N, CA and C atoms as an extended XYZ file, in Angstrom:
444
Properties=species:S:1:pos:R:3:atomname:S:1:resname:S:1:resid:I:1 pbc="F F F"
N       113.470     -114.976      -43.991 N   MET     1
C       114.190     -115.965      -45.280 CA  MET     1
C       115.575     -115.710      -45.380 C   MET     1
N       115.973     -114.379      -45.187 N   THR     2
C       117.224     -113.869      -45.569 CA  THR     2
C       118.240     -114.497      -44.766 C   THR     2
N       118.148     -114.930      -43.641 N   GLY     3
C       119.088     -115.470      -42.733 CA  GLY     3
C       119.266     -116.718      -42.773 C   GLY     3
N       118.646     -117.673      -43.487 N   GLN     4
C       118.579     -118.984      -43.601 CA  GLN     4
C       119.611     -119.470      -44.462 C   GLN     4
N       119.963     -118.897      -45.666 N   LEU     5
C       120.711     -119.374      -46.557 CA  LEU     5
C       122.239     -118.544      -46.539 C   LEU     5
N       122.625     -118.119      -45.465 N   VAL     6
C       123.848     -117.191      -45.385 CA  VAL     6
C       124.880     -118.349      -45.317 C   VAL     6
N       125.859     -117.913      -46.133 N   ASN     7
C       127.070     -118.663      -46.333 CA  ASN     7
C       128.307     -118.227      -45.223 C   ASN     7
N       128.618     -119.209      -44.367 N   GLN     8
C       129.446     -118.665      -43.366 CA  GLN     8
C       131.005     -118.790      -43.963 C   GLN     8
N       131.819     -117.912      -43.574 N   ARG     9
C       133.347     -117.826      -44.103 CA  ARG     9
C       133.897     -119.266      -43.526 C   ARG     9
N       134.814     -119.715      -44.411 N   GLY    10
C       135.357     -121.005      -43.679 CA  GLY    10
C       134.317     -122.360      -43.620 C   GLY    10
N       133.344     -122.368      -44.104 N   GLY    11
C       132.361     -123.517      -43.673 CA  GLY    11
C       132.874     -124.570      -44.387 C   GLY    11
N       133.399     -124.549      -45.607 N   ALA    12
C       133.591     -125.753      -46.459 CA  ALA    12
C       135.045     -126.240      -45.807 C   ALA    12
N       136.004     -125.223      -45.531 N   GLY    13
C       137.444     -125.570      -44.925 CA  GLY    13
C       137.065     -126.297      -43.682 C   GLY    13
N       136.225     -125.957      -42.838 N   ARG    14
C       135.794     -126.726      -41.707 CA  ARG    14
C       135.457     -127.976      -41.627 C   ARG    14
N       134.541     -128.312      -42.508 N   TRP    15
C       134.053     -129.691      -42.882 CA  TRP    15
C       135.397     -130.322      -43.324 C   TRP    15
N       135.945     -129.780      -44.238 N   ILE    16
C       137.273     -130.605      -44.785 CA  ILE    16
C       138.286     -130.955      -43.782 C   ILE    16
N       138.563     -130.086      -42.819 N   PHE    17
C       139.309     -130.343      -41.615 CA  PHE    17
C       138.853     -131.489      -40.875 C   PHE    17
N       137.301     -131.430      -40.397 N   ILE    18
C       136.843     -132.257      -39.646 CA  ILE    18
C       136.954     -133.784      -40.285 C   ILE    18
N       136.618     -133.793      -41.704 N   ILE    19
C       136.925     -134.985      -42.424 CA  ILE    19
C       138.376     -135.508      -42.309 C   ILE    19
N       139.236     -134.812      -42.502 N   ILE    20
C       140.635     -135.188      -42.269 CA  ILE    20
C       140.907     -135.643      -40.892 C   ILE    20
N       140.473     -135.009      -39.883 N   ILE    21
C       140.636     -135.517      -38.415 CA  ILE    21
C       140.026     -136.870      -38.115 C   ILE    21
N       138.781     -137.167      -38.758 N   ILE    22
C       138.230     -138.380      -38.612 CA  ILE    22
C       138.855     -139.502      -39.358 C   ILE    22
N       139.232     -139.151      -40.575 N   ALA    23
C       140.138     -140.022      -41.335 CA  ALA    23
C       141.503     -140.565      -40.677 C   ALA    23
N       142.109     -139.583      -40.177 N   ALA    24
C       143.227     -139.859      -39.427 CA  ALA    24
C       143.048     -140.443      -38.184 C   ALA    24
N       141.890     -140.268      -37.367 N   ALA    25
C       141.697     -141.160      -36.255 CA  ALA    25
C       141.473     -142.459      -36.591 C   ALA    25
N       140.421     -142.731      -37.680 N   PHE    26
C       140.149     -144.131      -38.212 CA  PHE    26
C       141.449     -144.875      -38.510 C   PHE    26
N       142.490     -144.230      -39.351 N   PHE    27
C       143.439     -145.067      -39.869 CA  PHE    27
C       144.466     -145.148      -38.771 C   PHE    27
N       144.710     -144.352      -38.018 N   GLY    28
C       145.624     -144.322      -36.986 CA  GLY    28
C       145.103     -145.595      -35.794 C   GLY    28
N       143.782     -145.747      -35.682 N   TYR    29
C       143.503     -146.705      -34.874 CA  TYR    29
C       143.721     -148.227      -35.533 C   TYR    29
N       143.411     -148.150      -36.985 N   GLN    30
C       143.592     -149.491      -37.572 CA  GLN    30
C       145.160     -149.803      -37.576 C   GLN    30
N       145.882     -148.856      -37.617 N   TYR    31
C       147.405     -149.002      -37.499 CA  TYR    31
C       147.687     -149.394      -36.128 C   TYR    31
N       147.002     -148.938      -35.022 N   PHE    32
C       147.372     -149.259      -33.632 CA  PHE    32
C       147.126     -150.692      -33.392 C   PHE    32
N       145.978     -151.235      -33.718 N   LYS    33
C       145.597     -152.476      -33.728 CA  LYS    33
C       146.585     -153.606      -34.155 C   LYS    33
N       147.475     -153.184      -34.974 N   LYS    34
C       148.322     -154.148      -35.459 CA  LYS    34
C       149.679     -153.932      -35.065 C   LYS    34
N       149.889     -153.364      -33.795 N   THR    35
C       151.189     -153.252      -32.897 CA  THR    35
C       151.226     -154.189      -31.766 C   THR    35
N       152.405     -154.638      -31.274 N   PRO    36
C       152.532     -155.402      -30.081 CA  PRO    36
C       151.692     -154.913      -28.859 C   PRO    36
N       151.910     -153.344      -28.712 N   ARG    37
C       151.365     -152.701      -27.594 CA  ARG    37
C       149.694     -153.253      -27.427 C   ARG    37
N       149.210     -153.152      -28.650 N   TYR    38
C       147.834     -153.396      -28.791 CA  TYR    38
C       147.534     -154.704      -27.991 C   TYR    38
N       148.327     -155.747      -28.486 N   ALA    39
C       148.090     -156.923      -27.950 CA  ALA    39
C       148.378     -156.977      -26.294 C   ALA    39
N       149.381     -156.280      -25.907 N   LEU    40
C       149.441     -156.194      -24.534 CA  LEU    40
C       148.401     -155.501      -23.736 C   LEU    40
N       147.812     -154.634      -24.311 N   ILE    41
C       146.780     -153.812      -23.556 CA  ILE    41
C       145.476     -154.812      -23.551 C   ILE    41
N       145.315     -155.546      -24.899 N   GLN    42
C       144.153     -156.607      -24.789 CA  GLN    42
C       144.320     -157.461      -23.889 C   GLN    42
N       145.619     -158.074      -23.579 N   PHE    43
C       145.635     -159.229      -22.688 CA  PHE    43
C       145.427     -158.688      -21.295 C   PHE    43
N       145.971     -157.545      -20.930 N   LYS    44
C       145.939     -157.078      -19.661 CA  LYS    44
C       144.362     -156.717      -19.254 C   LYS    44
N       143.624     -156.253      -20.270 N   LYS    45
C       142.312     -155.908      -20.319 CA  LYS    45
C       141.517     -157.350      -20.017 C   LYS    45
N       141.869     -158.438      -20.730 N   ALA    46
C       141.169     -159.774      -20.540 CA  ALA    46
C       141.528     -160.168      -19.007 C   ALA    46
N       142.652     -160.089      -18.743 N   ILE    47
C       142.865     -160.583      -17.193 CA  ILE    47
C       142.268     -159.720      -16.261 C   ILE    47
N       142.003     -158.213      -16.307 N   LEU    48
C       141.225     -157.576      -15.272 CA  LEU    48
C       139.831     -157.686      -15.400 C   LEU    48
N       139.230     -158.150      -16.545 N   PHE    49
C       137.740     -158.334      -16.768 CA  PHE    49
C       137.539     -159.871      -16.790 C   PHE    49
N       138.280     -160.787      -16.492 N   SER    50
C       138.279     -162.249      -16.388 CA  SER    50
C       137.579     -162.745      -17.683 C   SER    50
N       138.108     -162.475      -18.713 N   SER    51
C       137.709     -162.801      -20.081 CA  SER    51
C       138.684     -163.683      -20.786 C   SER    51
N       138.682     -165.008      -20.563 N   ALA    52
C       139.458     -166.000      -21.031 CA  ALA    52
C       139.278     -166.037      -22.580 C   ALA    52
N       138.446     -165.829      -23.322 N   GLU    53
C       138.250     -165.749      -24.689 CA  GLU    53
C       139.157     -164.559      -25.284 C   GLU    53
N       139.065     -163.440      -24.630 N   THR    54
C       139.779     -162.569      -25.208 CA  THR    54
C       141.355     -162.640      -25.116 C   THR    54
N       141.577     -163.308      -23.835 N   ALA    55
C       143.036     -163.744      -23.635 CA  ALA    55
C       143.455     -164.545      -24.525 C   ALA    55
N       142.869     -165.789      -24.830 N   GLN    56
C       142.993     -166.597      -25.978 CA  GLN    56
C       143.170     -166.054      -27.277 C   GLN    56
N       142.691     -165.068      -27.406 N   LYS    57
C       142.850     -164.180      -28.911 CA  LYS    57
C       144.226     -163.576      -28.874 C   LYS    57
N       144.854     -163.146      -27.653 N   TYR    58
C       145.897     -162.277      -27.700 CA  TYR    58
C       147.149     -163.296      -27.106 C   TYR    58
N       146.831     -164.414      -26.840 N   ALA    59
C       148.111     -165.073      -26.180 CA  ALA    59
C       147.895     -166.506      -26.863 C   ALA    59
N       148.894     -167.230      -27.147 N   ASP    60
C       149.096     -168.548      -27.605 CA  ASP    60
C       149.495     -169.511      -26.329 C   ASP    60
N       148.307     -169.912      -25.680 N   PHE    61
C       148.661     -170.612      -24.298 CA  PHE    61
C       149.565     -171.852      -24.500 C   PHE    61
N       149.380     -172.544      -25.554 N   ASP    62
C       150.475     -173.724      -25.814 CA  ASP    62
C       151.855     -173.074      -25.935 C   ASP    62
N       152.146     -172.209      -26.193 N   SER    63
C       153.568     -171.682      -26.156 CA  SER    63
C       153.749     -171.115      -24.827 C   SER    63
N       152.914     -170.372      -24.367 N   VAL    64
C       153.108     -169.746      -23.174 CA  VAL    64
C       153.471     -170.700      -21.947 C   VAL    64
N       152.475     -172.000      -21.826 N   VAL    65
C       152.667     -173.119      -21.029 CA  VAL    65
C       154.190     -173.673      -21.431 C   VAL    65
N       154.657     -173.784      -22.435 N   ARG    66
C       156.045     -174.382      -22.362 CA  ARG    66
C       157.079     -173.558      -21.947 C   ARG    66
N       156.946     -172.232      -21.962 N   SER    67
C       157.766     -171.449      -21.468 CA  SER    67
C       157.760     -171.073      -19.840 C   SER    67
N       156.605     -171.560      -19.096 N   LEU    68
C       156.677     -171.579      -17.961 CA  LEU    68
C       157.605     -172.117      -17.214 C   LEU    68
N       158.013     -171.705      -15.855 N   PRO    69
C       159.033     -172.249      -14.904 CA  PRO    69
C       158.147     -173.591      -14.367 C   PRO    69
N       159.098     -174.621      -13.912 N   GLU    70
C       158.895     -175.724      -13.051 CA  GLU    70
C       157.860     -175.366      -11.846 C   GLU    70
N       158.245     -174.319      -11.239 N   SER    71
C       157.531     -173.814      -10.106 CA  SER    71
C       156.040     -173.538      -10.322 C   SER    71
N       155.920     -173.216      -11.687 N   VAL    72
C       154.425     -172.894      -11.910 CA  VAL    72
C       153.512     -174.153      -12.582 C   VAL    72
N       154.499     -174.860      -13.252 N   THR    73
C       153.576     -176.222      -13.925 CA  THR    73
C       153.417     -177.388      -12.975 C   THR    73
N       154.454     -177.298      -11.952 N   MET    74
C       154.655     -178.417      -10.993 CA  MET    74
C       154.490     -179.632      -11.520 C   MET    74
N       155.251     -180.040      -12.649 N   GLY    75
C       155.296     -181.433      -13.173 CA  GLY    75
C       154.076     -181.800      -14.155 C   GLY    75
N       152.954     -180.923      -13.990 N   GLN    76
C       151.846     -181.329      -14.620 CA  GLN    76
C       152.005     -181.365      -16.205 C   GLN    76
N       151.368     -182.032      -16.920 N   PRO    77
C       151.037     -182.208      -18.435 CA  PRO    77
C       150.683     -180.716      -18.983 C   PRO    77
N       151.200     -180.370      -20.061 N   ASP    78
C       151.059     -178.950      -20.520 CA  ASP    78
C       149.341     -178.594      -20.707 C   ASP    78
N       148.827     -179.733      -21.268 N   GLU    79
C       147.509     -179.561      -21.322 CA  GLU    79
C       146.734     -179.069      -20.152 C   GLU    79
N       146.999     -179.766      -19.166 N   THR    80
C       146.259     -179.758      -17.730 CA  THR    80
C       146.815     -178.080      -17.149 C   THR    80
N       148.097     -177.824      -17.460 N   VAL    81
C       148.534     -176.535      -16.909 CA  VAL    81
C       147.594     -175.433      -17.872 C   VAL    81
N       147.630     -175.484      -19.092 N   LYS    82
C       146.868     -174.618      -19.959 CA  LYS    82
C       145.334     -174.604      -19.630 C   LYS    82
N       144.544     -175.550      -19.245 N   LYS    83
C       143.274     -175.542      -18.692 CA  LYS    83
C       143.178     -174.845      -17.383 C   LYS    83
N       144.050     -174.872      -16.541 N   ARG    84
C       144.155     -174.280      -15.204 CA  ARG    84
C       144.464     -172.940      -15.496 C   ARG    84
N       145.259     -172.416      -16.243 N   LEU    85
C       145.479     -170.940      -16.439 CA  LEU    85
C       144.318     -170.397      -17.128 C   LEU    85
N       143.588     -170.989      -17.837 N   ILE    86
C       142.267     -170.353      -18.798 CA  ILE    86
C       141.211     -170.423      -17.802 C   ILE    86
N       141.081     -171.679      -16.638 N   TYR    87
C       140.163     -171.203      -15.845 CA  TYR    87
C       140.224     -170.192      -14.877 C   TYR    87
N       141.644     -169.884      -14.381 N   GLU    88
C       141.936     -168.971      -13.580 CA  GLU    88
C       141.486     -167.542      -13.950 C   GLU    88
N       141.640     -167.453      -15.411 N   ILE    89
C       141.570     -166.467      -16.019 CA  ILE    89
C       140.016     -165.897      -16.161 C   ILE    89
N       139.088     -166.889      -16.215 N   ASP    90
C       137.913     -166.735      -16.010 CA  ASP    90
C       137.134     -166.674      -14.870 C   ASP    90
N       137.747     -167.026      -13.958 N   SER    91
C       137.105     -166.927      -12.588 CA  SER    91
C       137.374     -165.516      -12.165 C   SER    91
N       136.330     -165.082      -11.173 N   PRO    92
C       136.365     -163.761      -10.527 CA  PRO    92
C       137.379     -163.424       -9.619 C   PRO    92
N       137.844     -164.728       -8.861 N   HIS    93
C       138.763     -164.417       -7.725 CA  HIS    93
C       140.279     -163.992       -8.280 C   HIS    93
N       141.127     -163.736       -7.251 N   GLU    94
C       142.336     -163.619       -7.635 CA  GLU    94
C       143.194     -164.587       -8.616 C   GLU    94
N       143.811     -163.947       -9.636 N   LYS    95
C       144.535     -165.124      -10.266 CA  LYS    95
C       145.740     -165.300       -9.684 C   LYS    95
N       146.330     -166.589       -9.742 N   SER    96
C       147.622     -166.815       -9.075 CA  SER    96
C       148.906     -166.301       -9.841 C   SER    96
N       148.780     -167.072      -11.207 N   TYR    97
C       149.892     -166.707      -12.123 CA  TYR    97
C       149.986     -165.255      -12.725 C   TYR    97
N       148.658     -164.847      -12.849 N   PHE    98
C       148.355     -163.604      -13.698 CA  PHE    98
C       148.162     -162.580      -12.828 C   PHE    98
N       148.220     -162.531      -11.516 N   ALA    99
C       148.093     -161.628      -10.524 CA  ALA    99
C       149.076     -160.293      -10.936 C   ALA    99
N       150.194     -160.593      -11.327 N   LYS   100
C       151.267     -159.315      -11.717 CA  LYS   100
C       150.796     -158.559      -12.836 C   LYS   100
N       149.968     -159.251      -13.844 N   VAL   101
C       149.683     -158.700      -14.993 CA  VAL   101
C       148.861     -157.453      -14.828 C   VAL   101
N       148.014     -157.420      -13.639 N   LYS   102
C       147.239     -156.448      -13.395 CA  LYS   102
C       147.905     -154.779      -12.864 C   LYS   102
N       149.422     -155.108      -12.631 N   GLY   103
C       150.289     -154.080      -12.354 CA  GLY   103
C       151.225     -153.848      -13.551 C   GLY   103
N       151.099     -154.363      -14.723 N   TRP   104
C       151.772     -153.895      -15.982 CA  TRP   104
C       151.619     -152.639      -16.504 C   TRP   104
N       152.729     -152.073      -16.909 N   SER   105
C       152.523     -150.794      -17.399 CA  SER   105
C       152.645     -150.969      -18.964 C   SER   105
N       151.660     -151.249      -19.493 N   VAL   106
C       151.521     -151.597      -20.792 CA  VAL   106
C       151.624     -150.441      -21.728 C   VAL   106
N       151.329     -149.234      -21.533 N   ILE   107
C       150.995     -148.018      -22.339 CA  ILE   107
C       152.539     -147.372      -22.274 C   ILE   107
N       153.352     -147.600      -21.202 N   ARG   108
C       154.764     -146.969      -21.321 CA  ARG   108
C       155.820     -147.799      -21.238 C   ARG   108
N       155.729     -149.133      -21.111 N   CYS   109
C       156.745     -150.157      -21.277 CA  CYS   109
C       157.378     -150.005      -22.664 C   CYS   109
N       158.769     -150.363      -22.643 N   PRO   110
C       159.864     -150.507      -23.796 CA  PRO   110
C       159.249     -151.895      -24.792 C   PRO   110
N       159.114     -151.597      -25.759 N   VAL   111
C       158.689     -152.657      -26.708 CA  VAL   111
C       159.848     -152.682      -27.888 C   VAL   111
N       160.708     -153.716      -27.971 N   ALA   112
C       161.452     -153.843      -28.996 CA  ALA   112
C       161.252     -154.881      -30.249 C   ALA   112
N       161.100     -154.350      -31.242 N   VAL   113
C       160.501     -155.207      -32.306 CA  VAL   113
C       161.707     -155.490      -33.213 C   VAL   113
N       162.135     -157.009      -33.743 N   THR   114
C       162.995     -157.315      -34.612 CA  THR   114
C       162.974     -156.636      -35.899 C   THR   114
N       163.920     -156.522      -36.450 N   ALA   115
C       164.377     -156.016      -37.698 CA  ALA   115
C       163.199     -156.696      -38.647 C   ALA   115
N       163.090     -158.024      -38.692 N   ASP   116
C       161.994     -158.442      -39.794 CA  ASP   116
C       160.658     -158.211      -39.352 C   ASP   116
N       160.188     -157.642      -38.404 N   GLN   117
C       159.092     -157.429      -37.857 CA  GLN   117
C       158.027     -158.675      -37.459 C   GLN   117
N       158.802     -159.773      -37.046 N   THR   118
C       157.940     -160.974      -36.994 CA  THR   118
C       158.029     -161.313      -35.402 C   THR   118
N       158.867     -160.866      -34.500 N   SER   119
C       158.642     -160.837      -33.147 CA  SER   119
C       159.106     -159.760      -32.554 C   SER   119
N       158.726     -159.653      -31.295 N   ALA   120
C       158.937     -158.340      -30.378 CA  ALA   120
C       158.964     -158.779      -28.744 C   ALA   120
N       159.668     -158.054      -28.002 N   THR   121
C       159.900     -158.149      -26.588 CA  THR   121
C       159.410     -157.007      -25.997 C   THR   121
N       158.666     -157.106      -24.854 N   ALA   122
C       158.306     -155.913      -23.910 CA  ALA   122
C       158.554     -156.273      -22.773 C   ALA   122
N       158.717     -155.031      -21.752 N   GLN   123
C       159.069     -155.333      -20.378 CA  GLN   123
C       158.166     -154.574      -19.666 C   GLN   123
N       157.112     -155.321      -19.306 N   PRO   124
C       156.000     -154.361      -18.859 CA  PRO   124
C       156.138     -153.944      -17.311 C   PRO   124
N       157.138     -154.785      -16.751 N   THR   125
C       157.596     -154.333      -15.263 CA  THR   125
C       158.959     -154.577      -15.282 C   THR   125
N       159.907     -154.257      -14.340 N   PRO   126
C       161.397     -154.421      -14.475 CA  PRO   126
C       161.792     -155.991      -14.338 C   PRO   126
N       160.868     -156.766      -13.745 N   ASP   127
C       161.153     -158.184      -13.656 CA  ASP   127
C       160.339     -159.175      -14.555 C   ASP   127
N       159.656     -158.717      -15.667 N   THR   128
C       158.954     -159.551      -16.422 CA  THR   128
C       159.112     -159.176      -17.970 C   THR   128
N       159.267     -160.153      -18.654 N   SER   129
C       159.691     -159.920      -20.037 CA  SER   129
C       158.521     -160.935      -20.814 C   SER   129
N       158.089     -160.042      -21.779 N   VAL   130
C       157.031     -160.788      -22.580 CA  VAL   130
C       157.186     -160.761      -23.971 C   VAL   130
N       157.260     -161.927      -24.718 N   THR   131
C       157.644     -162.244      -25.996 CA  THR   131
C       156.506     -162.504      -26.879 C   THR   131
N       156.412     -161.594      -28.005 N   LEU   132
C       155.154     -161.588      -29.012 CA  LEU   132
C       155.723     -162.087      -30.311 C   LEU   132
N       154.716     -162.771      -30.987 N   GLN   133
C       154.866     -162.875      -32.472 CA  GLN   133
C       153.899     -162.486      -33.335 C   GLN   133
N       154.247     -162.135      -34.567 N   ARG   134
C       153.483     -161.404      -35.506 CA  ARG   134
C       152.794     -162.575      -35.992 C   ARG   134
N       151.471     -162.540      -36.327 N   LEU   135
C       150.675     -163.886      -37.503 CA  LEU   135
C       150.453     -163.350      -38.607 C   LEU   135
N       150.160     -164.041      -39.581 N   GLU   136
C       149.946     -163.794      -40.901 CA  GLU   136
C       148.894     -162.515      -41.200 C   GLU   136
N       147.975     -162.480      -40.256 N   ASN   137
C       147.024     -161.395      -40.507 CA  ASN   137
C       147.419     -160.081      -39.628 C   ASN   137
N       148.794     -160.086      -39.479 N   GLU   138
C       149.350     -158.913      -38.936 CA  GLU   138
C       149.019     -158.696      -37.400 C   GLU   138
N       148.211     -159.584      -36.776 N   GLN   139
C       148.013     -159.367      -35.407 CA  GLN   139
C       149.053     -159.804      -34.496 C   GLN   139
N       149.593     -159.237      -33.380 N   TRP   140
C       150.545     -159.856      -32.482 CA  TRP   140
C       149.887     -160.718      -31.265 C   TRP   140
N       150.615     -161.853      -30.979 N   ILE   141
C       149.976     -162.831      -29.814 CA  ILE   141
C       151.299     -162.988      -28.986 C   ILE   141
N       150.963     -163.025      -27.611 N   ILE   142
C       152.074     -163.246      -26.730 CA  ILE   142
C       152.242     -164.923      -26.625 C   ILE   142
N       153.572     -165.252      -26.799 N   VAL   143
C       153.935     -166.610      -26.930 CA  VAL   143
C       154.756     -166.893      -25.678 C   VAL   143
N       155.195     -165.822      -24.767 N   ALA   144
C       155.945     -166.411      -23.708 CA  ALA   144
C       155.859     -165.033      -22.622 C   ALA   144
N       155.665     -165.742      -21.371 N   ILE   145
C       155.747     -164.602      -20.430 CA  ILE   145
C       156.812     -165.124      -19.198 C   ILE   145
N       157.701     -164.284      -19.270 N   GLU   146
C       159.009     -164.710      -18.162 CA  GLU   146
C       159.041     -163.764      -16.999 C   GLU   146
N       158.744     -164.511      -16.002 N   THR   147
C       158.832     -163.906      -14.513 CA  THR   147
C       159.774     -164.621      -13.643 C   THR   147
N       160.611     -164.045      -12.619 N   PRO   148
C       161.255     -164.694      -11.853 CA  PRO   148
C       160.552     -165.589      -10.751 C   PRO   148
């Protein structure tokens, strides 16, 4: 019975340290979810795992379709192009327009946020520019993908 109630030195300090680490990780993740980089990561993940639902959460396809070059839209109406892009994301085969997204360096790419914190521009590859906008709920969404 004498060995059961032994008070270890630093026991309370160790628990306080663990609680601080857990709180910092939790609040750090909550902050990270409100950054443009998180939206880029989630969009790339949606393309890799063929999840159109997640892609639509992190990209405004109406705006993205309007920013596409004529070589991609082929003169089709915006709604038709939007449906085609969403279908391509959901299908397990190779994505024609989004094939380059698999090679995006979303962790290390430069992200420039405007001074008023409402829009941002990222360059996941040297020849690709992605424009993002901030919503009222502080989530970032992709509004334009510019490729050559």
